[in-house]
C-alpha positions as CSV (number, residue, x, y, z in Angstrom):
1,M,53.5,137.9,-135.7
2,A,50.2,138.5,-133.2
3,P,46.9,136.9,-133.9
4,R,45.7,140.6,-134.3
5,T,47.7,141.5,-136.5
6,Q,47.0,138.7,-139.0
7,D,42.8,138.7,-138.9
8,T,44.1,142.9,-139.9
9,L,46.1,141.8,-143.0
10,R,43.9,138.6,-144.2
11,T,41.1,140.8,-144.4
12,R,43.0,143.6,-145.4
13,D,43.6,140.9,-148.6
14,A,40.2,140.2,-148.4
15,L,38.9,143.2,-148.9
16,K,41.2,143.9,-152.1
17,A,40.8,141.0,-154.2
18,A,37.4,141.6,-153.2
19,Q,37.9,145.4,-154.8
20,L,40.1,143.8,-158.1
21,Y,37.5,141.2,-158.8
22,Y,33.6,142.5,-158.0
23,L,34.6,146.5,-159.5
24,Q,37.5,145.6,-161.5
25,D,36.6,142.6,-163.6
26,L,39.5,141.0,-163.1
27,T,40.7,137.0,-163.2
28,M,41.7,135.0,-160.2
29,E,44.6,134.1,-161.8
30,A,45.2,137.5,-162.3
31,I,44.4,138.6,-158.4
32,G,47.0,135.9,-157.5
33,N,49.8,137.2,-159.2
34,E,48.6,141.2,-158.2
35,L,48.3,139.6,-155.0
36,R,51.2,137.1,-155.1
37,V,49.1,134.6,-153.5
38,S,47.8,130.9,-155.3
39,R,44.3,130.8,-156.4
40,S,42.8,128.6,-154.5
41,T,44.4,131.6,-151.9
42,V,42.6,134.2,-154.5
43,S,38.9,132.1,-153.8
44,R,39.0,131.8,-150.5
45,L,39.8,136.0,-150.0
46,L,36.8,136.4,-151.8
47,S,35.0,134.0,-149.2
48,M,36.0,136.3,-146.9
49,A,35.0,138.4,-147.8
50,R,31.8,137.1,-148.6
51,S,31.1,136.0,-145.2
52,Q,32.5,139.7,-143.6
53,G,30.5,141.4,-145.1
54,I,32.5,143.1,-146.9
55,V,31.0,142.3,-150.8
56,D,27.1,142.7,-150.0
57,I,25.8,140.8,-153.7
58,R,22.4,142.0,-155.3
59,V,20.6,139.8,-157.5
60,H,18.4,141.6,-159.7
61,S,15.8,140.1,-161.9
62,P,15.5,140.5,-165.5
63,E,12.0,139.3,-165.6
64,D,9.4,141.3,-165.5
65,A,6.6,139.0,-162.9
66,P,8.9,139.5,-159.6
67,R,9.5,142.7,-160.0
68,R,5.0,143.3,-160.9
69,I,4.3,141.0,-157.7
70,E,6.5,143.4,-155.4
71,S,5.4,146.9,-157.7
72,Q,1.1,145.1,-157.2
73,I,2.1,144.4,-153.1
74,R,4.0,148.1,-152.8
75,D,-0.1,149.1,-154.8
76,L,-2.2,146.9,-152.5
77,Y,-0.1,147.6,-149.2
78,G,2.2,150.3,-149.1
79,V,5.1,147.7,-148.6
80,N,8.3,147.4,-148.9
81,A,8.1,143.6,-150.8
82,Y,11.9,141.1,-151.7
83,L,10.5,137.8,-153.4
84,V,13.1,134.8,-152.7
85,P,12.3,132.8,-155.5
86,V,11.7,129.0,-154.3
87,P,10.5,126.0,-156.3
88,D,6.4,125.1,-155.5
89,R,7.5,121.1,-154.9
90,T,10.2,122.3,-152.3
91,S,9.5,121.3,-149.3
92,H,7.8,123.8,-146.0
93,V,11.0,123.9,-143.9
94,D,14.1,123.4,-146.4
95,R,11.2,127.1,-147.9
96,L,12.1,128.3,-144.5
97,E,14.9,128.0,-145.1
98,R,15.2,129.2,-148.0
99,V,13.6,132.0,-146.5
100,A,15.7,132.7,-144.0
101,L,19.0,132.5,-145.7
102,S,18.1,134.8,-148.2
103,A,16.4,137.8,-145.1
104,A,19.7,136.9,-143.3
105,R,21.7,138.1,-146.0
106,M,19.9,140.8,-146.6
107,L,18.9,142.7,-143.5
108,G,22.3,143.8,-143.2
109,Q,20.6,146.6,-145.8
110,F,18.1,147.9,-143.2
111,F,21.0,147.1,-140.3
112,S,23.1,150.4,-139.2
113,P,25.5,152.1,-136.9
114,N,23.7,153.6,-134.0
115,M,20.3,151.3,-134.6
116,T,18.8,149.5,-131.6
117,L,16.6,146.6,-133.7
118,G,14.5,145.0,-132.1
119,I,14.4,141.3,-132.4
120,A,10.4,139.0,-132.0
121,W,12.0,135.3,-131.4
122,G,10.1,131.9,-132.5
123,S,10.6,129.9,-135.1
124,T,11.8,131.8,-138.7
125,L,14.3,134.5,-136.4
126,S,15.2,130.8,-134.7
127,A,16.2,130.4,-138.7
128,I,17.2,134.3,-139.8
129,S,20.1,134.0,-136.8
130,R,21.4,130.5,-138.3
131,H,22.4,132.7,-141.4
132,L,23.4,135.7,-140.4
133,I,26.4,137.6,-142.0
134,K,29.1,139.4,-139.8
135,K,29.0,142.7,-140.0
136,T,30.2,145.7,-137.3
137,V,27.4,148.3,-136.6
138,N,29.1,151.3,-133.8
139,N,27.3,151.5,-131.1
140,A,24.4,149.4,-132.4
141,E,22.0,147.5,-129.6
142,V,19.6,144.4,-129.7
143,V,16.3,144.0,-128.1
144,Q,14.2,141.0,-127.4
145,L,10.2,141.9,-127.0
146,N,8.5,139.6,-125.3
147,G,9.5,137.2,-122.5
148,A,9.9,134.1,-123.3
149,G,8.9,132.1,-119.5
150,N,6.4,128.9,-119.4
151,D,5.1,126.8,-116.6
152,H,8.2,124.1,-117.3
153,T,10.8,126.1,-118.7
154,T,12.0,130.0,-118.4
155,G,12.8,130.4,-122.0
156,V,16.1,132.1,-120.9
157,T,18.3,129.8,-123.2
158,Y,15.8,129.6,-126.6
159,A,16.1,132.7,-126.6
160,S,19.0,133.9,-126.1
161,E,20.7,131.5,-128.5
162,I,19.3,133.5,-130.4
163,L,19.8,137.1,-129.5
164,Q,23.4,136.4,-129.1
165,R,23.9,135.4,-132.5
166,F,22.3,138.5,-133.1
167,G,25.1,140.7,-131.4
168,D,27.3,138.1,-132.2
169,A,27.0,138.9,-135.8
170,Y,27.1,142.3,-135.2
171,Q,29.1,143.0,-132.1
172,A,25.6,145.1,-130.8
173,R,24.8,145.1,-127.7
174,V,22.0,142.6,-126.6
175,Q,19.6,143.6,-123.8
176,H,16.9,140.4,-122.2
177,F,14.2,140.5,-121.9
178,P,13.4,138.1,-118.7
179,V,10.0,138.1,-117.8
180,P,7.2,135.6,-119.4
181,T,5.4,135.0,-122.4
182,F,2.3,135.4,-120.7
183,F,1.3,136.7,-117.2
184,D,-1.3,134.6,-115.0
185,N,-2.9,137.5,-114.5
186,A,-3.5,141.3,-116.6
187,Q,-2.8,143.4,-112.4
188,T,1.1,141.5,-112.0
189,K,2.2,142.4,-115.8
190,E,0.9,146.3,-114.9
191,L,2.7,145.9,-111.4
192,M,6.2,144.5,-112.9
193,W,5.9,146.9,-116.0
194,Q,6.6,149.4,-112.8
195,E,9.4,148.0,-111.9
196,R,12.5,150.3,-112.8
197,S,14.5,147.0,-115.1
198,T,10.8,146.1,-117.4
199,E,10.8,150.2,-117.9
200,R,14.0,150.3,-119.3
201,V,13.7,147.4,-121.9
202,L,10.2,148.9,-122.5
203,E,11.7,151.5,-123.6
204,L,14.3,150.3,-125.1
205,Q,11.5,148.6,-127.8
206,R,10.3,152.1,-127.7
207,R,12.6,154.2,-129.5
208,M,13.3,150.7,-131.5
209,D,14.5,151.9,-135.2
210,L,14.0,148.8,-136.8
211,A,11.8,146.0,-136.0
212,L,12.1,141.8,-137.4
213,F,8.7,139.6,-136.7
214,G,7.8,136.4,-138.2
215,L,4.5,135.2,-137.5
216,G,2.6,133.4,-135.7
217,S,-0.3,130.7,-137.1
218,M,-1.9,128.3,-135.5
219,N,-1.6,126.8,-139.7
220,A,1.7,127.6,-140.6
221,D,3.0,124.2,-142.3
222,V,6.3,124.8,-139.9
223,P,4.6,125.0,-136.2
224,S,4.4,128.7,-135.2
225,Q,6.6,128.3,-131.7
226,V,4.0,130.2,-129.2
227,Y,1.2,127.5,-130.2
228,T,3.5,124.6,-129.6
229,G,5.8,125.3,-126.8
230,G,3.5,125.0,-124.0
231,Y,3.2,129.1,-124.4
232,L,-1.1,128.3,-124.8
233,N,-2.7,125.4,-122.9
234,G,-6.0,124.0,-125.0
235,R,-9.0,126.2,-123.4
236,E,-6.6,128.8,-124.1
237,I,-6.4,128.7,-127.7
238,Q,-9.8,127.4,-128.1
239,Q,-10.5,130.7,-127.1
240,L,-8.0,132.6,-130.0
241,R,-10.1,130.6,-132.4
242,D,-13.5,131.8,-131.0
243,E,-12.5,134.7,-130.8
244,G,-11.4,134.5,-134.9
245,I,-7.6,134.9,-134.1
246,V,-5.7,134.5,-137.2
247,G,-1.6,135.2,-136.0
248,D,0.1,137.3,-134.1
249,V,3.8,139.3,-134.2
250,A,6.0,139.1,-130.8
251,T,2.8,136.7,-129.2
252,V,0.3,139.7,-129.8
253,F,-3.1,138.2,-131.2
254,Y,-5.2,140.0,-134.6
255,R,-7.8,139.5,-136.2
256,A,-8.4,139.1,-140.2
257,D,-9.3,142.9,-139.7
258,G,-5.9,143.8,-137.4
259,T,-8.1,144.7,-134.6
260,W,-5.8,143.6,-131.2
261,T,-6.2,145.9,-128.6
262,D,-10.2,144.7,-127.5
263,I,-8.2,140.4,-127.0
264,E,-8.4,139.5,-123.7
265,V,-4.7,137.5,-124.0
266,N,-2.9,139.8,-124.9
267,A,-3.5,142.1,-121.7
268,R,-1.4,139.5,-120.1
269,S,1.3,139.3,-123.1
270,S,5.0,140.2,-122.6
271,G,5.0,141.7,-126.5
272,P,4.6,145.3,-127.0
273,G,1.2,146.6,-128.6
274,L,0.9,146.3,-131.8
275,N,0.9,150.2,-131.4
276,V,5.2,149.9,-130.5
277,I,6.2,147.4,-132.9
278,S,4.2,150.1,-135.4
279,Q,6.6,152.9,-134.2
280,A,9.0,151.5,-135.7
281,P,10.0,153.6,-137.9
282,R,10.7,150.2,-140.6
283,R,9.4,147.0,-139.6
284,L,10.9,144.1,-141.1
285,C,8.4,140.7,-141.1
286,V,9.5,137.7,-143.1
287,V,7.0,135.1,-143.5
288,S,6.9,132.0,-145.5
289,G,4.6,129.3,-147.1
290,Q,0.7,129.7,-147.8
291,R,-0.7,128.9,-144.5
292,K,0.5,131.5,-143.3
293,L,-1.3,134.3,-145.6
294,E,-4.6,134.6,-143.2
295,A,-2.5,136.2,-140.4
296,L,-0.5,137.6,-143.2
297,R,-3.3,139.5,-144.2
298,G,-4.0,140.3,-141.0
299,A,-0.9,141.5,-140.1
300,L,-0.5,144.4,-143.0
301,A,-4.4,144.5,-142.5
302,A,-2.7,146.2,-138.8
303,G,-0.2,148.5,-140.9
304,V,2.1,147.2,-138.4
305,I,4.6,145.7,-141.5
306,T,7.5,148.3,-143.5
307,D,8.9,145.1,-146.0
308,L,8.4,142.3,-146.4
309,I,10.4,139.3,-147.2
310,I,8.4,136.2,-148.4
311,D,8.1,133.5,-151.5
312,D,7.8,134.2,-154.5
313,G,4.7,130.9,-154.3
314,T,2.8,132.5,-150.9
315,A,3.4,136.7,-152.8
316,R,1.7,135.2,-155.5
317,E,-1.1,134.0,-153.4
318,L,-1.4,137.0,-151.7
319,V,-2.4,139.6,-154.5
320,G,-3.5,136.7,-157.3
321,F,-1.0,136.6,-159.2
322,I,-1.4,134.7,-162.9
323,G,1.6,135.3,-165.2
């Protein structure tokens, strides 16, 4: 039997097993009898159904506290929040991984056929990309939002790995953006932006349906790539501190009140302006750790977030929840 035919049959059996198990409450033994396979085979079929996105499992907490916090965030900021339960004593790295895993599992709810997904690379997006669930999204595109090159690396390998994982998971076309993260001169960027090859990517960014990003922060527990990867020198980082910068989205920096248009480095950044990101109908931000609260509040003030995936401890601090 040809490999493609075998894959089709396994997918068919995984679908049938999932329907019997999740929709009809049959035991694995009963499913095995119906499909004429062993119990262990049924278990593998159900795992396959989950890994391929055939099954979309959602957990609704019966407890009041998480929903109250989500409701408070919606009332205060007009944002849909999704809380990820993480024990308070969890390490910073493990906290990020758990939030990224949940974000990867939820992303399929946001990304649909004929959509363009904008990706801002970084530590959070790298973690999410490692946990994506395969789901075929027909006629979809994934576009890179900001360049990844600096004066000692093109950044192509780092950014491409992240984007390719999204492309492979969703069977989507990948559009790279092979430009520097920051230009040395704003005039150079202006000239580059006039090139037809660059304009094609910029147009994709302008009409993206979904933007996915983390928040860069100088104070993050897990260091943000833009501050540790040689993209900014000491003088530039000090300049950002002097200007009251609290965070960045796709290497576009902003202050605590959400203002960003008059910040010098933004004129040299390859990232889309926050006005471009705000044009996307859905803007999904993923945040982990309380030391990103200042960056999160600034991004909320800038109005670039419509949906927020966040660990429950940071969410409690965001709204001052006691309970």
